[in-house]
N, C-alpha and C positions, 0 to 999 in steps of 0.2 A: 112302512117301511118309506123313506123320505126318497124324495123327486128329484132329479138330477137338478131343476132347477129353484126348488129351495135350497137344495147347497150351494147353488153358486149366486144364489141370492144374497145368504152372509156376505160374500165379496165384492157387492154394491160399493159403486165411491161415495164415500157421505161428503154433503153438501158444507155451506159454509156455516158458521152459528149461527144457530136460529132458535128455533122450538124445539123442544125434542123431540128425536125420531128415533128408529131405528138406527141402531149399533152398523156399525161399516168401516170400511178402510177407507184409508184416504186418497183421496183422487189420484188417479195416475196424467200428471202433468207433464210427463217424461218428454212426451210430441209437442205439447205447445211450447215449452223451455227451449226445446231444440230450435225450432222457428224463431222465438226473442231470440237467442244466443247469437243466431247463424249471423246478419249483420255487425255485431259487437265483435265476435270472432275474428270475420272476415277484413275490420276495421284492425283488429290486434296484428293480422298478419303482414298489414300496412307498416305496422311500429314495428314487426320483429323484424320484419326484412328491413327498414329503416335501421334498426340496430344492428342488424348484423355487417350491416356495411360500416356502419360508426365504427363499430370494432375493428373491422378488416384497415380504416383508415387510421385504426389511431395504432395497431400494430406495426405497420407502414411504418408510421411515424416512432414509435418506439423504436423499430429495428433501425430507420436512419440518423436517432439521436445515438444511441448503442455505438453504431458503425462510425458516427462521426467523434464520440468520445473516446473510442476501442484507438482510432488517427489519430487523437490529439494526446493521446498517452502513450503511443508509441512513438510519438514528437520529443513530448517531453522526457521520454526514458532516452531517447538518442539523444538530446541535448544534455542532458544530467552526464551521460558517460563520457561526452564530449569535452565538456565542464570541467567534469572528475581528473582525465588525462592531462590537460591543461594546467589543472591545481598541482596533480603530481609532480610536472616536469618544475613546475616557480617554488613547490615545496622544496624538490631535490640544487633545485640552484639555489635556491637561497641556504641551503644545509652545507653543499658546498661553499659557498661561501663564505658561511661562518667557518667551517673546517679550515679553508685556505686563511682566515683571518687570527684563527686560535694557531696554527701552526707556523706561518709569519710571527704572533707574541711568542712563542715557544723557544723561535727560531732567537729574535732579537734578546730576549735571556739568557738564553747560551752563552750569546756573542756578550753578554755583557759580565759573565758568569767566569768564562773564559777570558775574557779582557782583566777582569780581576786577577785570576790567577796568575798569567802574564806578569800583571806588574807585581805582584806580591813577590811573585818568581825574579823578576829584573831586581827588586829591592833584596831582596838576600842573597842573590848570586854571588857578590863581592864577597860578604861574609864563608859564605860557602866555599868561595874559591878560595880565601882565605884559608879555612879550615883544613881543606883537601892536601892545599899544597904546605903548608904545615907539617901534617899527616905524613906526607910522602915525605917530606926531610927529617921527619923524625926516623921514618921508615932508613931510610938511606944512613941517617948518620947509626942505626944501630947495628949497621952492616958491618963484621968480623971482618 
């Protein structure tokens, strides 16, 4: 029967490359690696803290920029609304002015047409009066 020591000998750490030796498992250097990595990881902790601080500052700066942009956008919208009201008022005044001019032009044309009608009536009046007078006289002459 195999002894426990023989069994465990199979798992002894293997050495560096070199002359042929009995087979084994790779050496467990995890303890050595932890000792090697501790200073590097502690240095990284400082870098991570610096990165976190930088990230916080960047977030604060971004928040400030966003807030300023929001305020600027609100000011631009308010200004645009005020300008829109002013433009509507100017447009309405211009439309009223154009309408007033069109009405005045129509009134001038209507007055000219009315004057033409009066002039033609006045020119035709003596003939019409003479015709009506003749008709009335002819009716008066036809009386029994």
